[in-house]
N, C-alpha and C positions, 0 to 999 in steps of 0.2 A: 470819851472816845474824841471830843474836839481837840482835847490836850494831846492825844495820842497823834492825831493827824497834823497838828501844829509842829509837834516836835518833830516828826519826820519830814515835814516840809521845810522847816529851818536847816535841817540837817542836808537834805539833798541840794538845797541852795547854797549851801556853804563850800560845796565839793569843787574842785579844780576843773579845768576844763579837760586836762587828761584823764580824770576820772571819769567825766560825763563820756567823752569818747570811748573809755575802757567798758563802760556799761553798754554801749550799743555793739561793741565788739562781742562782749560776754552773750548777750542777747541773741544774736545770730548765730555765733558759735555753737551755743548749746541747744537751740532749736534744730540745727541740723545735725549735730551729735546725738540727741534725744531722740531722732528718727533713726539714725543708724544703730544705735545700740540696741533699741527695741527689737529691730528686725533682724541683726546680724546672726544671733544665736540660731534663730529660727532658719535661716537662709543655709548655715551649715548643715542643718539637720534636713532640709528640703533637698539638699545635693546628694543625701544618702549617707553620710557619715555617721559614725558611732556617736554617743555622747562623750565618750573620751576625747574624741577629735575637738570639740568644744574646749575641753580643758587643756589640751594642748595648745591651742590658739591663744587663751587666756594665758596660759604660763610663759608663751614665748613673747607676746606683749609686755608681761610683768617683767620678764627677766630683760629685756631690753632697755626699758625705762629704769630699771635698778642700776644697770650698768652706767648709764649715760646721766642719771641725774646729778650726781654730785660735781663731775666736770661741767655740766651745763649750768649748775648754779654759782659756780667760780667764774664762768665764761660771762654770766648775766653781771657778776658783780663787776667785772673789769670793762665789758662792752656797752652795758645798760640794755634796758628791757625792750626799748622799740625795735632795735635790730634783731634781737633775739627771738621775740614774739613773732616777728615778719617771717625769719626763716623757718622757724618752727612751725607756724600756721599753714605757710606754703607747702612744707613737706607733708605736714600731716593730711593736708586735703588730697596730694598725689598719692599716698599711701591709701586712704580711703577708698578711691577710685580703683587702685589695683586689686584691692581685697576684694571688691565687687566682681572685677571682670577675670581674676585667676581662680579657677574652680578646681586644679589639682591640688592634691595635699601639700607638696612643696611650694605652690603658689600662696596658700592660705597660710602657711606657717612662716614662710619667709616674709610675705608683705606685713604679717602681723608683727613680726620683728622690726622691720623698717618703721611701721607705723608708732610702735612703743617708743623707739628712740627720738621720733618727731614729737610726740606728744612729751615727752620727759623735757624736752627744750622748752616747752609753752607752760607746763605745770611748774618749771622751776623760776619763772619769771612773775607768775602772777601775784603772790603774796609779797614779794619784796616790792614790787611796783605800787601796789595800793599802799602800803607802808611808808615807802619814799614820798608819795604823793598826798600824804594827809598827816594830821596832827595826833597827838596820843589823843586827846579828846573825842575827836572824830571817829577812832578806830571800832570800836563795838558796834556803833550804829552802821559804819562802811561795811565792816566784813558781815555783818547781819543782811543790810540790804543787799549787797552782791551775791551772797548765797541764796537770798530769797529770790533775786532775779535768775539765778541758775536754775533753780526749782521750778520758776514759773515757765522759763524756757524749755526745760524739759518736759513740763506739763502738754505743752504745744506738740513739741518734737514727739512724743510719746503716742499722743491722739493722732497727730498726722500720719505718723508711720505706719500704725495699725489701720486706720481708717483707708489711706490710699492702697495699700496693700490688698486689703479684702475689695475695695471698689475696683483695682485693676483686675482680680480674678473674677468679680461679677461680670466683668466686661468681655470675659472669654480669655483673658491671659493665662498661661501657666504659672503654676506656683513658684517656679525658679525664677522664672523672668519678670513677674511682677514684684518680687523680693528685691531684685537685683536693681530693677529701676527705682524703686524707693530708695535703695541704698545711695544710687547715684545723684538722686533729688537733695537727700541730706547732705551728701558732700558739696554739692552746689551751694547750698544755703550756709554752711559753715565757712566754705571758701569767701563768700561775700563779707564775712567778718573783718577781711584782711584790709578793707578800705578804711574804716576808722582806725585802724592800727598804724596805716602809714600817714595819718593825721596828727599823731602824736607829738607834743612840743617836748621841750627839755623838762626834766623834773623840778619841782617846785622847791629849789633848795632853800628859800628863805623858811617855809613851812617846815622843812625837814631839820633846819637849824635848831628850830624852836624845840626840838624833842630830845636834844642832847643832855638836858638835865642839869649841865654846868654852864650853859649859856655860850657854848662854843659850837661852831659847826663840826661835825664829825670829819674824821680823815677821810681824804678823798678815796673811793672805793678803789679806784685802779692803782694807789699807792700801798695798798695793804698787802703785807706779805704774811704768809701763813704762820710762821714760827713767832715772828714778832707779835702778830694777832693772839695767838696761843698764851703767850706771856702777859701780854698787856690785858687780855679779856678772858682770863681763866673762868670766871664764873659764868660767861656766856657760853662757854663750852661745855661747861658742865651741863647748863641747862639744854643745850642741843643734844649731849648725850643721852639725858633723861627723855626727852622727846621724841627722840629716834627709837629707843626702846619702846617707849608706848605705841609708836607707828608700828613697829614691827608685829608687835601683839595684835593690835587692832587689825591690820591688814590680812593676819593668818586668820582671824576669825571672821572678818567680813568676806575674804576670799573663798569660805567655804560654801557662802550663799548668795551673795549680793550679785555674782556675773550670771545667775543661773536662775534668778527668778522668774525670767519670762518661760523658760524651758520647764521649770518646776509647775507653773499654773497650766501649762499644757499637757506636761506628762501625767500629773494627778488628776486634774479635773479636766482633760480635753477641751480647755477653754478656746475659743476663738482668738484670731489676732487682735481683733477689733476689743474684745474685752478684755485681753491682757494689757492692750495698750491703755484703756480705760482706767483699770486697777493701778496699774505703774502711774499714770497720770495724776490720779487722785493722791497717790502716796506722795509725790513731788509738791502737788498742790498743798497738802495739809504741811509739807515740811515747810514750803515758802511761808506760810501763815505762822508757823512756828519761829521762824528766824525774825520776822517782824515783831513778835511779841517777845523776843529775847531780851533786848537791852532793859524792858520792864522787869524782867524777871532777873536779870543780873543784879539790877538794883535793889531788889527786895531780897536776895539770898546772897548775893556775892558772887563773883565770877566762878569761884573754884566749887563751891558749894552747887552751883547749877550745874555745873558740868557732871559731878557725881550722882546729883540726884536724878537728872535726866537721862543718863546713861542706866541707871539701876532700874529706872521706872519702866524702860522699855523692854526689858529681858522677859516678863510674864507674856508679853504679846509675841515675842519671838517664839517662846516656847508652845503657844496657842497655834501659831502657824506651822509649827514643826508637828504638830501630833492631830490635827483636825482632819476629819473626812469631809466637812462641809465646806463648798467654795466661798460661801458668805462669810464665814468665821474667819478663814485663811486670808479672805481680802481685807477684813478690818484688822486682823492682828497685823498684817503688813502695813496698813495705812498708819497706825498708831504706833508701832516700832520704828518706821520710818521717820515719821516726825519728831518721835522723842529722842532717839538717838542722834540725828543729824542736826536737831535744834541745839546741841552743845559745840557743835564746832566752831561758831563765831567767837565764843568765850575762850575755847581752846586755843584758837590761832592769836586772839589778843594777849592772852598770858603768855604765848610763845615769843611775839614782839616785845613784850615789856622786859623780857629777861635776856634778850638777845641784842647786841650794838649793832647800829645801822650797817655797819660794814660788813657785818657777817650774816646777814639776812639772806643771801641767796644761798649761801652754804645750809643756814638753818632750814630754808624750805626745801632744798633739794635732798637733803640729808634724810628729813621725814618722808618726803615722797619715794626717796629711794628705796627705804625700807617698806614703804607701803607698798610698794610693786614687788620687791622681795617676798613679802609675806604672801602676795596674790599668787605667786610663782611656786610656792612651797605648797600652799593650799588647794590650788587648782586641781592637781591630779587625785589628790584625797578625795575632794568632794564628788567629783565625776565618778571615782573608782567605787566608792560607796553606793552610789546611785546604779552604777552599771552591776555590783555584786549583789546588793539587797533589793532594788527594785524603786520605783517611785514613792513609795510611802516610807519603808524602814531606811531606805539610803538616805532621803532628805531629812526624817527625824532624827538620824545620827548626825548629820552635818549640822542641823540647826542647834540641837543639843551641846555640841562641842564648842560652837560659836557662843552659846549663851553662857558657857562655864567662864570662857576666856574674857568675855566682856565684863563679867563679875570682877574678876581678878584685875582688869585694868581699871575699873573705877576705885577698887580699893586702893591700888598703887598711886594713882592720881592724887587721891586724898592725902595719901602720906606724903608725897613729894612737895604738895604745893599748898596744902593747909597751913603751912607755917613757913616763915621767910627762911627756907634753905638755900635761895638762891638769891644774888644780889641784882637789884632790878638796873639794866641798862639805862631806864629813862624815867623820867617822873612826869605823871600826868599834869597838864597845865592847870593852874588854879583858875 
């Protein structure tokens, strides 16, 4: 245990000022978004809309993100992450406030579309920013710690969202008003994350240059032209294509269940908002612990094997959640599935950055995110349609079962594509 703590202490101390400021941003950002995401679907339901309305809102958000993500990634490569994150984060906060104040159907879907565009700008910058401000040796730990931080922040946000809403209702406030006030508090906390973003300095070019594998700094991002890049970095584009396909399949699977887990617990088990917040928070906490253990798992098994093993081991718990009638079993299944499936994400991103040239990281990140949102757009109406047609037991059982089949296919494909050296690494880890 002492070696484990010492390893993490040394890693965190080695990170640059930009990375540490980024951690502060991500903490505030995800506490606020954690509150918002827990409550928002319940807010829409409290307004009197059918479950299909939640699917429409998720679909509009995902469609907007899918449309803008690749241009946002290219803009990140051209203008840099500080400017893009600042613009995107400010726009996200504005959209979150609008979503809480516009109760009409047109207002809900329109503000969701605007929020999807803004969130895409932020999403397209995060992975390239971390990669450009770190060395190859730091990356597994960096991605793992960042995702653990996101999960921990979501734990706080989920717990706070459920607790504040129930507290306001106990104080005599109406359901809709209490949910709306909780949403606005979450938006305000997320908005505070802009402060550390504005303090970002220039990227650490010396560290970035050491990742080039040939001892030369990478080509300046602004000078890269797409056609020339496709010719010079052909293997990187093949890798981007492979990851893009996997992202589409993964998002179609996740989009069947992930956006509706809070509604699932309320519909099937009539759980209170505080209990839902507790279960979701415990799932995020378990995932945070799994992220911190991730580098040790990767050393023992290898990154590719770790991704496949973690994803496959999560599927029985997904099936358990689909078919159980017991709340405690559904909660336990959710916790283990959440931790095991998401624990693979740091290795997944490390592998992606390994095979993609630095000048194309914005495109790589945004392509994957675009497919992720496109998959949610496709899956959202299917999932809510199944629940509307078959009810809260059979409908969710069908949705979870389809997700399990697709996740199994993804694990097999990932093993086939990356267990052998089918792509040329764009960088070599430092000795």
